[in-house]
C-alpha positions as CSV (number, residue, x, y, z in Angstrom):
1,Q,119.4,114.3,109.0
2,V,116.7,113.7,106.5
3,Y,113.4,115.5,106.9
4,L,110.4,116.5,104.9
5,A,107.6,118.7,106.1
6,E,104.4,119.5,104.3
7,S,102.3,122.6,104.6
8,G,99.5,124.4,102.8
9,G,96.6,122.2,103.4
10,G,93.2,123.4,104.5
11,S,89.6,123.6,103.7
12,V,88.4,124.8,100.3
13,Q,85.2,124.7,98.3
14,A,84.9,122.6,95.2
15,G,86.4,124.3,92.3
16,G,89.0,126.1,94.4
17,S,92.8,125.9,94.5
18,L,95.5,125.1,97.0
19,R,99.3,125.0,96.8
20,L,101.0,122.5,99.0
21,S,104.6,122.9,100.0
22,C,107.2,120.3,101.0
23,V,110.3,121.7,102.6
24,H,113.0,119.1,102.7
25,S,116.6,118.5,103.7
26,E,119.3,118.8,101.1
27,F,119.5,115.8,98.7
28,S,121.7,114.8,95.8
29,E,119.6,116.3,92.9
30,E,120.6,113.7,90.4
31,Q,119.8,110.8,92.6
32,T,116.6,111.9,94.4
33,C,112.9,111.8,93.5
34,V,110.3,113.5,95.5
35,S,106.7,112.3,95.2
36,W,103.4,113.5,96.4
37,F,101.1,110.8,97.7
38,R,97.6,111.1,99.2
39,Q,95.4,109.0,101.4
40,R,91.7,109.5,101.1
41,P,89.4,108.4,103.9
42,G,89.1,104.6,104.0
43,K,91.4,104.1,101.0
44,E,95.0,103.0,100.5
45,R,97.7,105.6,100.0
46,E,98.1,106.5,96.4
47,W,100.8,108.2,94.3
48,V,99.9,111.5,92.8
49,A,103.1,113.0,91.2
50,Y,106.8,113.0,91.2
51,I,109.7,115.2,90.3
52,R,113.4,114.5,90.0
53,L,115.2,117.2,91.9
54,D,117.5,117.9,88.9
55,N,114.3,118.8,87.0
56,S,115.0,116.2,84.4
57,R,111.6,114.5,84.9
58,T,108.2,115.2,86.3
59,W,105.1,113.1,86.1
60,I,101.5,113.5,87.1
61,D,99.1,110.5,87.5
62,D,96.5,110.4,84.8
63,P,93.4,111.4,86.9
64,H,95.1,114.7,87.9
65,R,96.6,116.0,84.7
66,G,95.2,119.4,83.8
67,R,94.4,120.1,87.4
68,F,97.6,119.4,89.4
69,T,101.2,120.5,88.8
70,I,104.4,119.6,90.6
71,S,107.3,121.9,90.7
72,Q,110.1,123.0,92.9
73,D,112.2,125.9,94.2
74,A,115.5,124.3,94.4
75,A,117.2,127.2,96.2
76,A,114.6,126.9,98.9
77,D,114.6,123.1,99.1
78,T,110.9,123.1,98.5
79,V,108.7,121.0,96.2
80,Y,105.2,122.2,95.4
81,L,101.9,120.6,94.4
82,Q,99.6,123.2,92.8
83,M,96.1,121.9,92.8
84,S,93.2,123.6,91.0
85,K,89.6,122.7,90.2
86,L,89.5,120.7,93.4
87,K,86.7,118.2,93.9
88,P,85.3,116.7,97.1
89,D,87.0,113.4,96.1
90,D,90.4,115.2,96.5
91,T,89.8,115.3,100.2
92,A,92.8,113.4,101.7
93,V,95.9,113.7,103.7
94,Y,98.7,114.6,101.3
95,Y,102.2,113.5,101.9
96,C,105.6,114.2,100.3
97,A,108.3,111.5,100.3
98,A,111.8,111.1,99.0
99,D,113.6,108.3,97.3
100,V,117.2,109.5,97.8
101,D,119.2,106.9,96.0
102,T,117.7,106.1,92.6
103,S,118.2,106.5,88.9
104,V,114.5,106.3,88.1
105,C,111.5,107.6,89.9
106,A,109.1,105.1,91.4
107,I,105.4,105.4,92.1
108,E,105.2,102.7,94.8
109,T,105.3,103.6,98.4
110,K,107.7,100.9,99.3
111,Y,110.6,102.7,97.5
112,Y,110.1,105.9,99.6
113,L,111.8,105.6,102.9
114,H,111.5,109.2,104.0
115,W,108.1,110.8,104.6
116,G,106.6,113.9,105.9
117,K,103.8,113.8,108.4
118,G,101.1,114.9,105.9
119,T,98.8,117.9,105.5
120,Q,95.1,117.7,105.4
121,V,93.1,118.9,102.4
122,T,89.4,119.1,102.8
123,V,87.2,120.0,99.8
124,S,83.6,120.7,100.4
125,S,80.7,120.9,98.0
């Protein structure tokens, strides 16, 4: 069955770094995109980054470029979000999600039918 499970969240001071992990079930690499989303307090869920599991494409949303990096360890069925220079505004629940039958990666939540439960990131000043 399909699953995704995030880990690596926690509390960090502004300027610090965290690496989030998303362990997932096996997907067709050519047909699957995995995205990171986040939901900040009182705000709608927003897309952060995606990766095609065949490594043909990665994309980071503009506000995070230079600070966030998405990558994977395919052998371990794990997608990562490396975050650095964290800011208090990065405080959110971070989710990974999979679109398992697509030829193009989406950034809208409605296309992602499989979600993890999220991991909390809290950045203090």
